[in-house]
C-alpha positions in Angstrom: 90.6 26.0 41.0 88.4 27.4 38.1 85.3 26.3 39.9 86.0 27.7 43.2 88.8 30.4 43.2 87.9 34.3 42.9 88.8 35.1 39.3 88.7 38.7 40.2 92.3 38.3 41.7 93.9 37.7 38.0 93.5 39.4 34.6 93.9 36.1 33.2 94.5 32.3 33.8 97.2 30.8 31.5 97.7 27.0 31.1 101.3 25.6 30.1 99.8 22.3 28.9 98.4 20.5 26.1 94.5 20.7 25.1 93.3 18.6 28.1 94.2 20.9 30.9 92.2 24.1 29.1 89.3 21.4 28.7 89.2 21.0 32.5 89.6 24.7 33.1 86.4 25.3 30.9 84.6 22.8 32.3 85.5 24.2 35.7 84.0 27.8 34.8 80.5 26.0 34.4 80.4 24.6 37.8 80.4 28.1 39.4 77.3 30.0 40.1 78.5 33.2 38.3 79.6 31.1 35.3 78.3 33.4 32.7 80.8 36.1 34.2 83.4 33.8 35.1 83.6 32.4 31.1 84.4 36.0 30.3 87.8 35.7 32.4 90.7 35.8 29.5 92.2 32.4 29.1 95.6 31.6 27.7 97.4 28.6 26.4 101.1 28.2 25.8 101.4 25.0 24.3 103.1 22.0 26.3 101.2 18.8 25.2 101.2 16.0 22.6 98.5 17.7 20.4 98.2 21.2 21.1 95.5 21.8 18.5 94.0 24.8 20.0 97.1 26.7 20.1 97.8 25.9 16.8 94.3 27.1 15.7 94.8 30.4 16.9 98.1 30.9 15.1 96.0 29.5 12.0 93.6 32.0 12.6 95.9 35.0 12.7 97.8 33.5 9.4 101.2 33.2 11.8 103.8 30.7 10.8 103.8 28.1 13.5 107.4 27.7 14.8 109.2 26.1 17.7 106.0 24.2 18.6 103.9 27.3 19.1 105.6 28.0 22.4 107.3 31.2 21.6 103.8 32.2 19.9 101.7 31.0 22.7 103.9 33.1 25.2 104.0 36.3 23.3 100.2 36.2 23.0 99.8 35.9 26.6 102.4 38.8 27.2 100.5 41.0 25.0 97.4 40.6 26.5 94.9 41.0 23.7 91.8 38.9 23.8 89.5 37.4 21.0 86.2 35.6 21.5 86.2 31.8 21.4 83.3 29.4 20.6 82.6 26.6 23.0 80.4 23.8 22.4 77.9 22.3 24.9 77.7 18.6 24.7 74.7 17.0 26.2 75.4 13.5 27.7 73.3 11.0 29.6 75.4 12.1 32.6 74.9 15.6 32.0 76.7 18.6 29.9 80.5 18.7 29.1 82.2 21.6 27.4 84.5 21.5 24.4 86.6 24.0 23.1 88.3 22.0 20.2 86.6 18.6 19.1 84.5 15.7 19.2 85.6 12.6 17.7 84.3 9.1 16.9 85.3 6.3 14.9 88.6 6.0 13.3 90.3 9.4 14.6 88.7 8.9 18.2 90.4 5.0 17.9 93.7 6.6 17.1 93.6 9.5 19.7 92.8 6.9 22.8 94.4 3.8 21.6 97.8 5.6 21.0 98.0 6.6 24.6 100.7 4.1 25.6 102.9 5.8 23.0 102.4 9.2 24.6 106.2 9.4 25.0 106.6 9.7 21.3 104.8 12.8 21.1 102.7 13.6 18.1 104.3 10.9 16.1 102.0 8.5 17.9 99.0 9.6 16.2 100.9 9.0 13.0 101.9 5.6 13.6 98.7 4.6 15.3 96.6 5.9 12.3 98.8 3.7 9.9 97.7 0.6 12.4 94.1 1.6 12.4 93.8 2.1 8.7 95.2 -1.4 8.0 92.9 -2.9 10.4 89.9 -0.9 9.6 86.5 -0.8 11.5 83.3 0.8 10.5 80.8 1.9 13.1 76.9 2.2 12.7 75.4 5.5 14.1 72.9 7.8 13.4 73.6 11.4 12.9 71.3 14.1 13.0 72.1 17.8 12.6 70.9 21.4 12.1 72.6 22.8 9.2 74.3 26.2 9.2 73.1 28.2 6.7 75.1 30.1 4.2 77.6 27.4 3.7 78.8 25.5 0.6 78.3 21.7 0.8 81.0 19.0 0.0 80.7 19.2 -3.6 80.9 22.7 -4.0 84.1 22.9 -1.6 85.8 20.2 -4.0 84.9 22.5 -6.8 86.7 25.2 -5.2 90.0 23.3 -4.7 91.9 24.9 -7.3 91.0 28.4 -6.2 91.2 27.8 -2.4 88.7 28.0 0.1 85.6 29.9 -0.6 83.6 28.9 2.5 81.5 31.8 4.4 81.9 32.3 7.6 79.0 33.4 10.0 79.2 35.7 13.1 75.1 35.9 13.4 74.8 34.0 16.5 75.7 35.7 19.9 75.5 34.9 23.6 74.0 38.0 24.9 70.7 36.1 25.8 72.2 33.1 27.3 70.3 32.1 30.5 71.0 29.2 32.7 68.9 26.2 31.8 69.6 23.6 34.5 72.0 22.0 36.7 73.4 18.3 36.9 75.7 16.4 38.9 79.1 15.9 37.8 80.6 13.0 35.7 82.9 10.7 35.7 85.6 9.8 33.2 85.7 6.8 30.9 88.6 4.7 29.1 88.5 1.5 27.2 90.4 -1.6 28.6 90.4 -3.4 25.2 89.5 -2.8 21.6 86.3 -2.5 19.9 86.2 -4.6 16.5 83.6 -4.6 13.8 83.5 -6.2 10.4 84.5 -3.9 7.8 84.1 -3.5 3.9 87.3 -1.9 2.7 89.3 -1.7 -0.6 92.4 -0.6 -2.2 91.4 1.9 -4.9 91.3 5.6 -3.9 88.3 6.0 -6.2 85.9 2.7 -5.4 84.5 0.9 -8.4 82.1 -1.7 -8.3 84.7 -4.7 -8.6 87.6 -3.2 -6.9 86.9 -4.4 -3.5 86.8 -7.1 -1.2 85.2 -7.9 2.1 87.5 -7.7 5.0 86.1 -9.4 8.1 87.9 -8.9 11.7 89.0 -11.9 13.5 88.9 -10.4 16.8 85.9 -10.8 18.9 83.6 -8.0 18.5 82.1 -8.0 22.0 85.7 -7.3 23.6 85.2 -3.7 24.4 84.4 -2.8 27.8 84.2 0.6 29.6 85.2 1.1 33.3 85.0 4.6 35.0 88.2 5.8 36.3 86.6 6.0 39.7 85.9 2.5 39.8 89.2 1.5 38.1 91.2 3.4 40.9 88.7 2.1 43.5 87.9 5.5 44.4 85.6 5.5 47.9 84.2 9.0 47.5 83.9 11.7 45.2 82.7 15.3 45.6 80.0 15.8 43.2 79.8 19.3 41.6 76.8 20.8 39.6 77.4 21.8 36.0 75.6 24.7 34.7 73.9 24.6 31.2 72.7 27.5 28.9 69.5 27.6 27.1 70.8 26.3 23.7 67.6 26.9 21.9 67.5 23.4 20.5 65.2 20.4 21.8 67.5 18.4 24.6 69.0 15.2 24.2 66.3 13.1 25.6 63.6 15.0 23.2 62.8 13.7 19.6 65.0 15.1 16.7 63.0 18.1 15.2 61.6 17.8 11.5 64.1 20.7 10.6 67.1 18.6 11.3 68.5 16.3 8.7 69.4 12.7 9.6 72.0 10.2 8.4 72.1 6.5 9.5 75.3 4.8 8.1 78.5 2.9 8.8 81.2 5.6 9.6 84.8 5.0 9.1 85.4 8.9 10.2 83.1 11.0 12.2 85.0 14.1 13.5 83.4 17.5 14.5 85.4 20.5 15.2 85.0 24.0 16.3 88.7 25.2 15.5 90.8 24.2 12.7 93.2 22.1 13.9 93.2 19.3 16.3 96.9 18.7 16.9 99.9 20.7 15.7 100.0 19.3 12.3 96.3 18.2 11.8 93.8 20.6 10.2 90.6 19.1 9.9 88.7 22.2 8.9 90.7 25.0 7.0 87.8 27.2 6.9 87.1 27.2 10.4 87.9 30.3 12.6 88.2 30.7 16.4 84.6 32.6 16.9 82.5 31.7 13.4 79.7 30.0 15.4 80.1 26.9 13.5 80.8 23.1 14.1 82.1 21.6 11.0 81.5 17.7 10.8 84.3 15.9 8.7 83.2 12.3 7.8 83.7 9.3 5.4 80.8 6.6 5.3 79.9 3.7 3.5 76.7 5.0 2.2 78.3 7.6 0.2 79.8 5.2 -2.1 77.7 3.4 -4.9 79.4 0.2 -4.4 79.3 0.2 -0.4 82.9 0.1 0.1 85.2 2.7 2.1 88.6 2.9 0.2 92.0 2.3 2.4 94.0 4.7 0.1 91.3 7.2 0.7 91.6 7.0 4.4 95.4 7.1 3.9 95.1 10.2 2.0 92.9 11.8 4.4 95.7 11.5 7.0 98.5 12.5 4.8 97.0 15.5 3.6 95.4 16.5 6.9 98.5 18.8 7.7 97.1 21.5 5.4 93.7 20.7 5.5 93.6 19.5 1.8 91.8 16.2 2.9 88.5 18.5 3.4 88.3 18.6 -0.7 89.0 15.0 -1.6 86.0 13.0 -3.1 84.4 11.1 -0.5 85.0 13.3 2.3 82.0 15.2 3.2 82.3 18.3 5.1 78.8 19.4 6.8 78.6 23.0 8.6 76.1 22.6 11.6 74.8 24.5 14.4 73.9 21.4 16.5 74.2 17.7 16.1 73.0 14.7 17.9 75.3 11.3 17.5 73.6 7.9 18.2 76.1 5.0 18.0 74.4 1.8 17.4 74.6 -0.4 20.4 76.8 2.3 22.2 79.8 0.7 20.1 83.2 2.6 19.5 85.0 5.5 21.4 83.8 9.1 21.8 86.5 12.0 22.6 85.9 15.3 23.6 89.0 17.5 23.0 90.9 14.1 23.0 89.6 13.1 26.6 87.4 10.0 26.5 83.7 9.8 27.8 81.3 7.1 28.1 79.9 6.0 24.6 76.3 6.7 24.4 74.0 9.1 22.6 75.4 12.7 22.7 74.1 16.3 21.3 76.4 19.0 20.8 75.6 22.7 20.2 77.9 25.5 19.6 77.8 28.5 21.9 79.4 31.4 19.8 82.1 33.6 21.6 81.2 32.0 24.8 84.7 32.4 26.1 87.6 34.8 25.9 91.2 33.7 24.6 94.5 35.4 24.6 95.9 35.3 21.3 
């Protein structure tokens, strides 16, 4: 509907759903010839899914108490008809661009998001149950992360020094979309899902603060080659599919197929957590970036990696604390948790291993590049 309907017939389009349907609505807008204008059509969301991260982020940004799972707040926000700008993220993949309004996941949190699908009937509790299991059977993922830092923001060490004072992070609105122009068109994409687990040898330990002699090597006993991807089109034996054209703005950075600029920073490491967000919350009760707002023009990357620790070990207890403290966002201040504000980043998984999610939706594991589009959309709030 979003790709073909005359949107001028409505003053807004509202989804009563989780974040997945809004993700599809936004991507539909970029299939239109008048995408730049269509993206200004106000969107609304009344939470009705298992995660509801965007609805929670909007309430958090307004400093509202999130009660009754946010349904009343979402409905009142739609009724009021007040809009605010919403950042989007353009994610370049080998199959073309996909647009995100919430998160890009890799490693542990992506595993939890996708592998817990069979527990969807439990609601948000599925994330807590499966995160416990995934920490117990920890996997590390080798990848290269390159990024363009966002200027004027504190680094992880400075954030941790502000722990007792509360967040002191600056918010930037220096970017705008007034000069955005169409760059290219590409064919539509297939969805991907996993039919078995990816497993890697992992180095884990029990202590919250790793020491040189506190860890033991842990090796997975499951075949590391057991991960296979299939497209939903193949799985359901679709015989035909109408391909759409997805428009992509001029992002102002080199494309995915071009070399990483010298001004970018690069980290190559084994990651336990690597999660990028454009909003504060990814579910109703999981706050990844307490310093994010709906239109600050920044992507925050939250990560825990082997190379950060001098002994090269990732603490199981640190990962547990990450999840336990994520309800308030306090995990962002834990020693060993890195928070990096960026404008754009490129993720290159080694040997295309692991799962990658966009707004909780699984995509094909391969190199991707994400760039923030400040205030690209309008959201009822």
